[in-house]
C-alpha positions as CSV (number, residue, x, y, z in Angstrom):
1,M,90.6,61.0,114.3
2,P,92.6,62.2,117.6
3,I,96.4,62.1,117.5
4,C,98.0,59.5,120.1
5,E,99.4,60.5,123.2
6,E,102.9,59.5,122.3
7,P,105.8,61.0,122.9
8,Q,106.4,62.5,119.3
9,A,102.9,64.1,119.6
10,L,103.6,65.4,123.1
11,R,106.7,66.9,121.9
12,L,105.3,68.6,118.9
13,L,102.6,70.0,121.2
14,E,105.0,71.3,123.7
15,I,106.7,73.4,121.0
16,A,103.4,74.5,119.4
17,R,102.6,75.6,122.9
18,T,105.5,77.5,123.3
19,I,105.5,79.3,120.0
20,W,101.8,80.2,120.7
21,H,102.5,81.4,124.5
22,D,105.0,84.1,123.0
23,A,103.8,84.9,120.1
24,G,105.9,87.1,117.9
25,E,108.9,86.4,119.9
26,V,110.1,82.9,119.3
27,T,112.9,81.6,116.9
28,K,114.4,78.2,116.5
29,K,117.3,79.3,118.8
30,S,115.2,80.5,121.6
31,L,113.0,77.4,121.4
32,A,116.1,75.3,121.9
33,E,117.4,77.1,124.7
34,R,114.1,77.1,126.6
35,L,113.3,73.7,126.0
36,G,117.0,72.4,126.4
37,M,117.2,70.7,123.1
38,S,120.0,71.0,120.3
39,V,119.0,73.5,117.3
40,S,118.9,70.7,115.0
41,S,116.5,68.9,116.7
42,I,114.4,71.8,117.0
43,S,114.6,72.5,113.6
44,R,113.4,68.9,112.4
45,L,110.5,69.5,114.7
46,T,109.4,72.8,113.7
47,D,109.8,71.8,110.1
48,E,107.4,69.0,110.9
49,L,104.9,71.5,112.4
50,E,105.2,73.8,109.4
51,R,104.4,70.8,107.1
52,M,101.5,69.9,109.2
53,G,100.4,73.4,109.0
54,V,100.5,74.2,112.6
55,I,103.1,77.0,112.6
56,V,104.5,79.6,109.7
57,A,107.1,82.0,109.7
58,V,105.6,85.7,110.8
59,G,108.6,87.7,110.4
60,T,112.3,87.8,111.1
61,H,114.5,89.0,114.2
62,P,117.4,91.2,113.9
63,S,120.6,89.0,112.9
64,S,124.1,89.3,114.9
65,G,125.6,88.0,111.4
66,G,124.6,86.1,108.8
67,R,120.7,85.3,107.8
68,R,117.9,86.7,109.8
69,P,116.3,84.3,112.1
70,A,112.6,83.7,111.2
71,V,110.0,84.2,114.0
72,L,107.5,81.6,114.1
73,G,103.8,81.7,115.0
74,I,100.7,79.7,115.0
75,N,99.2,79.5,111.6
76,A,96.3,82.3,112.0
77,S,94.2,80.7,109.2
78,L,93.5,77.6,111.5
79,G,90.8,79.4,113.2
80,Y,89.8,81.3,116.3
81,T,88.4,81.2,119.8
82,I,85.9,83.4,121.4
83,G,85.9,85.2,124.6
84,L,82.8,86.6,126.5
85,D,82.8,88.7,129.6
86,I,79.5,88.9,131.4
87,G,79.1,91.7,133.5
88,G,76.3,93.2,136.0
89,A,75.5,96.0,133.4
90,N,77.5,95.4,130.2
91,T,78.4,92.0,128.2
92,R,81.4,92.0,126.1
93,G,82.7,89.6,123.5
94,I,85.8,89.1,121.1
95,A,87.2,86.8,118.7
96,A,90.8,86.3,118.4
97,D,93.0,84.2,116.5
98,L,95.7,81.8,117.6
99,N,98.4,84.6,117.4
100,H,96.0,86.6,119.9
101,Q,95.0,89.1,117.3
102,L,91.5,90.4,117.6
103,S,89.0,89.7,114.5
104,S,85.7,90.5,116.1
105,T,84.6,92.7,119.2
106,I,80.9,93.6,120.2
107,R,79.5,95.4,123.3
108,M,76.1,95.6,124.6
109,P,74.2,95.5,127.8
110,T,73.8,92.4,129.7
111,A,70.8,90.5,129.2
112,Q,68.8,90.0,132.3
113,A,66.4,86.8,132.4
114,L,65.2,84.7,135.4
115,E,65.2,81.5,134.1
116,S,68.4,79.5,133.7
117,S,67.5,78.2,130.3
118,D,66.9,82.0,128.9
119,N,70.4,82.9,130.4
120,L,71.9,80.0,128.7
121,L,70.3,81.0,125.4
122,N,71.5,84.7,125.8
123,L,75.2,83.1,125.9
124,E,74.6,81.0,122.9
125,R,73.3,84.1,121.1
126,M,76.4,86.1,122.1
127,V,78.9,83.8,120.7
128,R,76.8,83.5,117.6
129,R,76.6,87.6,117.4
130,V,80.6,87.7,117.6
131,I,81.2,85.2,114.8
132,N,78.5,87.4,112.8
133,A,80.1,90.7,113.6
134,G,83.4,89.5,111.9
135,A,81.8,87.5,109.5
136,L,83.7,84.4,110.6
137,D,83.4,81.0,109.5
138,P,81.7,78.9,112.4
139,H,83.6,75.9,111.3
140,L,86.7,77.7,112.4
141,L,85.7,78.2,116.0
142,H,87.9,75.8,118.1
143,A,87.1,76.9,121.8
144,I,85.2,79.5,123.8
145,G,86.2,81.4,127.2
146,V,83.1,82.7,129.2
147,A,84.1,85.2,132.0
148,I,81.3,86.0,134.5
149,S,81.3,88.4,137.5
150,G,80.6,85.8,139.9
151,V,81.4,82.7,142.2
152,I,82.7,80.1,139.4
153,D,83.4,76.8,139.7
154,T,86.1,76.6,136.8
155,N,86.6,72.9,137.1
156,A,83.0,72.2,137.0
157,G,82.4,74.8,134.2
158,I,79.4,76.1,136.6
159,C,78.4,79.8,137.6
160,R,77.4,79.0,140.9
161,F,76.3,82.5,142.0
162,C,76.2,86.0,140.6
163,P,74.9,88.8,142.9
164,N,74.7,91.4,140.1
165,I,72.8,89.2,137.3
166,R,69.5,87.6,137.9
167,G,69.3,83.9,137.2
168,F,73.0,83.1,137.3
169,I,72.7,80.3,139.9
170,D,74.3,77.1,139.4
171,L,74.2,77.7,135.8
172,P,75.9,74.9,133.5
173,V,77.7,76.9,131.2
174,R,80.3,74.7,129.9
175,H,77.9,71.5,129.3
176,Y,75.5,74.1,127.6
177,L,78.0,75.4,125.0
178,Q,80.1,72.4,124.7
179,D,76.8,70.8,123.5
180,R,75.9,73.6,121.2
181,F,79.2,74.5,119.4
182,G,81.2,71.3,119.8
183,V,84.4,72.9,121.1
184,P,86.0,73.2,124.4
185,V,84.6,75.7,126.7
186,I,86.3,77.1,130.1
187,V,84.4,79.4,132.7
188,D,85.9,81.7,134.9
189,D,85.4,84.8,136.9
190,S,85.7,88.0,134.9
191,V,88.4,89.5,137.3
192,R,90.8,86.4,136.9
193,A,90.3,86.4,133.2
194,A,91.2,90.3,133.4
195,A,94.1,89.3,135.4
196,V,95.2,86.9,132.7
197,A,94.8,89.6,130.0
198,E,96.9,91.8,132.3
199,Y,99.6,89.3,132.6
200,K,99.9,88.7,128.7
201,F,99.1,91.9,127.2
202,G,99.4,94.6,129.8
203,L,101.1,96.0,132.9
204,A,101.8,92.5,134.5
205,K,104.1,91.2,131.7
206,D,107.2,91.3,134.3
207,M,104.9,90.7,137.4
208,P,104.5,87.0,138.2
209,N,102.8,88.0,141.5
210,F,100.2,90.7,141.5
211,L,96.7,91.3,142.9
212,R,94.4,92.9,140.2
213,V,91.2,94.3,141.7
214,A,88.2,95.3,139.5
215,V,85.8,98.3,141.0
216,G,82.7,98.6,139.2
217,I,79.1,97.6,140.0
218,G,80.8,95.0,142.3
219,I,84.6,94.4,143.5
220,G,86.5,91.5,142.9
221,A,90.0,90.7,142.8
222,A,92.1,88.1,141.1
223,I,95.6,86.6,142.7
224,M,98.3,85.8,140.2
225,L,101.0,83.7,142.1
226,D,104.2,82.7,140.1
227,G,102.6,83.4,136.9
228,Q,99.4,81.1,137.7
229,I,96.1,82.4,138.8
230,Y,95.0,81.0,142.3
231,R,91.3,80.1,142.3
232,G,91.0,78.5,145.8
233,V,88.5,76.1,146.5
234,D,85.4,75.7,144.1
235,G,86.6,79.1,142.6
236,T,86.0,81.2,145.6
237,A,89.5,83.0,145.8
238,G,89.4,86.7,145.4
239,E,86.0,87.9,147.0
240,L,87.6,91.0,148.4
241,G,84.3,92.8,147.9
242,H,83.1,91.0,151.0
243,I,85.8,91.7,153.5
244,Q,84.3,93.8,156.1
245,V,85.7,97.3,156.5
246,R,83.1,99.0,158.5
247,E,81.3,97.1,161.2
248,D,78.3,99.8,161.3
249,G,78.1,99.6,157.5
250,E,75.0,99.2,155.2
251,R,73.9,95.4,154.7
252,C,75.5,93.9,151.4
253,N,73.5,91.6,149.3
254,C,75.8,88.9,150.5
255,G,73.9,89.3,154.1
256,N,76.8,90.9,156.1
257,R,77.2,94.6,157.0
258,G,79.8,96.9,156.0
259,C,81.5,95.0,153.3
260,L,83.9,96.8,150.6
261,E,81.4,96.4,148.1
262,V,78.5,98.2,149.7
263,L,80.8,101.1,150.5
264,A,83.1,101.4,147.6
265,S,81.8,100.0,144.6
266,G,80.5,102.5,141.7
267,P,76.6,102.2,143.0
268,A,78.0,103.0,146.6
269,I,79.9,106.1,145.5
270,V,76.8,107.6,143.6
271,R,74.6,106.6,146.3
272,R,76.9,108.5,149.0
273,A,76.9,111.6,146.7
274,Q,73.1,111.4,146.5
275,Q,72.7,111.2,150.3
276,S,75.2,114.1,151.1
277,M,73.3,116.4,148.4
278,A,70.0,115.3,150.2
279,E,71.5,116.2,153.7
280,G,71.9,119.6,152.1
281,I,75.8,119.6,151.5
282,Q,76.8,122.1,149.1
283,T,78.3,120.7,145.9
284,S,78.9,121.7,142.3
285,L,77.2,118.4,141.2
286,E,73.7,119.9,142.1
287,T,74.1,122.1,138.6
288,L,74.7,118.7,137.0
289,V,71.6,117.0,138.7
290,K,69.3,120.1,138.0
291,R,69.9,119.9,134.5
292,G,68.5,116.5,134.4
293,Q,72.0,114.9,133.9
294,K,72.9,111.6,135.3
295,L,74.8,111.3,138.2
296,T,78.0,109.0,137.7
297,V,81.0,108.1,139.2
298,E,82.9,109.9,136.3
299,A,80.9,113.2,137.2
300,I,81.7,112.9,140.9
301,A,85.5,112.4,140.0
302,Q,85.6,115.2,137.9
303,A,84.2,117.4,140.5
304,A,86.6,116.2,142.8
305,R,89.6,116.8,140.4
306,Q,88.0,120.4,140.2
307,G,88.2,121.2,143.8
308,D,84.5,120.2,145.0
309,K,84.9,119.5,148.7
310,M,82.3,117.1,149.1
311,A,83.4,115.0,145.8
312,F,86.9,114.9,146.9
313,Y,85.9,113.5,150.2
314,I,83.8,110.7,148.9
315,M,86.5,109.7,146.4
316,N,89.1,110.1,149.0
317,R,87.2,108.1,151.7
318,T,86.3,105.3,148.8
319,G,90.1,104.8,148.2
320,E,90.6,104.4,151.8
321,Y,87.9,101.8,152.1
322,L,89.6,100.1,149.3
323,G,93.1,100.4,150.9
324,I,92.0,98.8,153.8
325,A,90.7,95.7,152.3
326,I,93.8,95.5,149.8
327,A,96.1,95.9,152.5
328,T,94.5,93.0,154.3
329,A,94.9,91.0,151.2
330,L,98.7,91.8,150.7
331,N,99.7,91.1,154.1
332,L,98.2,87.7,153.7
333,L,99.8,86.9,150.2
334,G,103.2,89.0,150.5
335,V,102.5,90.6,147.2
336,Q,103.7,94.0,146.4
337,D,102.0,95.1,142.9
338,V,98.4,96.0,142.8
339,I,96.6,96.8,139.5
340,I,93.2,98.5,139.8
341,G,90.7,98.0,136.8
342,G,87.2,98.3,136.3
343,G,85.2,101.4,135.6
344,V,86.2,103.2,138.8
345,S,89.6,102.6,138.1
346,Q,89.3,105.5,135.7
347,A,88.5,108.1,138.4
348,G,92.0,109.4,138.6
349,P,95.0,110.2,141.0
350,I,92.7,111.2,144.1
351,L,91.4,107.6,144.4
352,L,94.7,105.9,143.5
353,D,96.8,108.1,145.8
354,A,94.4,107.4,148.8
355,I,94.8,103.6,148.0
356,E,98.2,103.5,148.2
357,R,98.3,105.8,151.1
358,T,96.2,103.5,153.2
359,I,97.7,100.4,151.9
360,R,101.4,101.9,153.2
361,F,99.8,102.8,156.4
362,R,98.2,99.5,157.1
363,V,100.5,96.6,155.4
364,M,103.4,95.2,157.3
365,P,106.5,97.7,157.8
366,A,108.8,95.2,155.7
367,L,106.3,95.3,152.7
368,A,105.1,99.0,152.8
369,P,108.0,100.7,150.9
370,K,107.7,97.9,148.0
371,V,103.9,98.5,147.5
372,R,102.9,99.8,144.0
373,V,99.6,100.6,142.9
374,H,98.8,100.8,139.2
375,A,95.7,101.8,137.1
376,T,95.3,99.2,134.3
377,A,96.3,100.3,130.8
378,L,93.8,97.7,129.2
379,D,90.4,99.0,128.0
380,D,87.0,97.2,128.8
381,L,87.5,94.3,126.7
382,A,90.3,92.9,129.2
383,A,88.2,90.0,130.7
384,A,87.0,89.2,127.5
385,R,90.6,89.0,126.0
386,G,91.8,86.8,128.9
387,A,88.8,84.4,128.5
388,A,89.9,84.0,124.8
389,W,93.3,83.2,126.0
390,L,92.3,80.6,128.4
391,A,89.9,79.0,125.8
392,A,92.9,78.9,123.2
393,E,95.2,77.5,126.2
394,Q,92.8,74.4,126.1
395,L,94.0,73.1,122.6
396,F,97.8,73.2,123.3
397,L,97.2,70.9,126.7
398,P,98.2,67.2,126.7
399,Q,94.4,66.1,127.6
400,A,93.6,67.8,124.2
401,L,95.1,65.0,122.2
402,A,93.0,62.3,123.7
403,Q,89.9,64.6,123.3
404,G,90.6,65.1,119.7
405,H,91.0,68.9,120.5
406,S,94.6,69.8,120.1
407,I,96.0,72.1,117.6
408,L,97.6,69.4,116.1
409,D,94.2,67.5,115.5
410,I,92.8,70.8,114.2
411,A,95.4,71.1,111.7
412,G,94.9,67.8,110.4
413,R,91.0,68.1,110.1
414,I,91.5,71.6,108.2
415,Q,94.3,70.6,105.8
416,P,93.8,67.0,104.9
417,A,95.4,67.4,101.7
418,R,98.6,67.8,103.6
419,N,98.1,64.4,105.3
420,T,98.4,66.1,108.6
421,H,96.5,63.7,110.5
422,H,99.3,61.2,110.5
423,L,102.3,61.8,112.5
424,P,105.8,61.1,111.1
425,Q,108.0,58.3,112.7
426,P,109.7,59.4,115.9
427,I,112.8,61.7,115.0
428,Q,115.9,59.9,116.5
429,G,117.9,62.1,118.8
430,A,115.6,64.6,119.4
């Protein structure tokens, strides 16, 4: 039975959300300071959350004198959320407990299907594979996040269009998975989900404003402003890959010519190398091809680092194309930090130096000295982790109380012996 949206429930939920948000760092004193409440009031409320089974002590902080203060965390035994990242080539899935610790991971090629019904069924199977991989209790799954490399209407939970995956057109992801699993589902773009992971677990912990660019089979960007993802109208913000950087360029799958994606994505890098070799330009990569090995971005980047002139030119030119588009975005947003992710981000300093050099040359003079370009420190599970975090967030929002999906409701269902589905009388003076 859902807990009523009364001040006491909202107050408990706010405290639980703060503890969840900064897992492993929260004490009663820091809670009181952050929420503007007395330590005694916070103590009474956190004691109630402990009685309900929502939070537990997960460690201690060093003491400045006296007893070491307890560090509070969400009760990990309450369950987990699942995050999926559906890319053009690969799909990744993770399960994370409510303190952000991973309990299951899978990686596999992205299943391609022409029919929407088959694509939805594949998503359902992915969720079940994550559960099975960790031998997890399916009844303790509380929310699902799905990140897809495409145009996503997060409000509607629909993938409107995915240029690199067949059949992902107006796909009702949220409706389908909520019907199958009976838990809240959030759907977002893969780059935005990765930016959330970057902000929570990566280089951007102290960067409330940054641009995260993913360069792989496609190219996309996520905009973080004041610690919040900017999605734009119907989820269309961040389509960096479709900024035109060359008027006489090849035709892109969006219909325009000279888009960044058709010039600087992983397939574009490989295609340019193949074209150069076909034109007879000498390169050490010929030996690799003659051996029957696959030409990859990694191989081209390695050849560039070893002094191959053709490979160096391709990687340097790719960085320049990326820098042109990113500089346009920075001039518009006034953001100074750029984090490069995706498979191509591992190409090394030749690419990153060309990006940063081109940005500094093209942005407004006042911004140029402040620009910083970073390669992500997160692995390929970043978007899946971000999706799981966004899913867990749904359990701590005020509307979750009315829907019966809040963390307070979950504790009440899982630990009925503690009589946790009834709220205590309001605490006076809290």
